[in-house]
C-alpha positions as CSV (number, residue, x, y, z in Angstrom):
1,M,126.3,176.9,25.1
2,D,129.3,175.3,23.7
3,N,129.8,171.5,23.4
4,E,132.1,171.2,25.9
5,T,130.5,172.9,28.2
6,I,127.5,170.5,27.7
7,I,129.6,167.6,28.2
8,L,131.3,169.2,31.4
9,L,127.8,169.3,32.8
10,V,126.7,166.4,31.9
11,G,129.8,165.0,33.9
12,G,129.7,166.9,36.8
13,F,125.7,166.0,37.1
14,S,127.2,162.3,36.4
15,V,129.2,162.1,39.3
16,V,127.1,163.9,41.8
17,F,124.1,161.6,41.0
18,G,126.3,159.0,41.5
19,V,128.3,159.8,44.5
20,A,124.4,160.6,45.9
21,A,123.4,156.9,44.6
22,W,126.1,155.3,46.4
23,I,125.7,157.1,49.2
24,G,121.8,156.4,49.5
25,L,121.9,153.1,48.2
26,M,125.4,151.3,49.5
27,A,127.1,153.0,52.0
28,A,124.3,154.5,54.6
29,P,122.8,151.1,54.6
30,A,126.3,149.1,55.3
31,W,127.0,151.9,58.2
32,Q,123.9,150.8,59.8
33,S,124.1,147.4,59.5
34,Y,127.2,146.9,62.1
35,G,127.5,148.2,65.4
36,P,132.0,148.9,65.9
37,V,133.0,151.9,64.1
38,W,136.2,149.6,62.6
39,Q,133.5,147.4,61.1
40,R,131.1,150.2,59.8
41,L,133.7,151.5,58.3
42,A,134.7,148.2,56.5
43,G,131.1,147.5,54.8
44,V,131.2,151.2,53.6
45,F,134.9,150.1,52.1
46,L,133.7,146.8,51.1
47,S,130.9,148.6,49.0
48,L,132.9,150.5,47.3
49,Y,133.9,146.7,45.9
50,A,130.3,146.6,44.7
51,V,130.8,149.8,42.8
52,A,134.3,148.6,41.4
53,A,132.0,145.9,39.9
54,F,129.0,147.9,38.9
55,M,131.7,149.6,36.5
56,V,133.5,147.1,34.9
57,V,130.2,145.5,33.8
58,G,128.6,149.1,32.7
59,V,132.6,149.6,30.6
60,A,132.3,145.8,29.0
61,L,128.5,146.3,27.9
62,G,129.6,149.8,26.8
63,A,132.5,147.7,24.7
64,L,130.2,145.4,23.1
65,V,127.6,148.1,22.3
66,I,130.6,149.8,20.5
67,W,132.2,146.5,19.1
68,F,128.8,145.6,17.4
69,W,127.9,148.8,16.9
70,D,127.9,148.6,12.8
71,R,126.3,145.2,12.7
72,V,123.2,146.6,15.3
73,S,122.7,150.2,13.3
74,A,122.9,148.0,9.6
């Protein structure tokens, strides 16, 4: 297996497990917390804001690691 195939497999599995985690940990509880369908849909939609916040924090931490890599590795 070449490097590009490995990268695509890791990316694909990351997407699948990420969506499964969002459904199991955020979307399903948001759906079960409300009664009317429009409130359930709104809760699931608003859980996407929490996912976006986690993504922003992850990107910021990754950027910090890249920025300070020369100081950490030395």
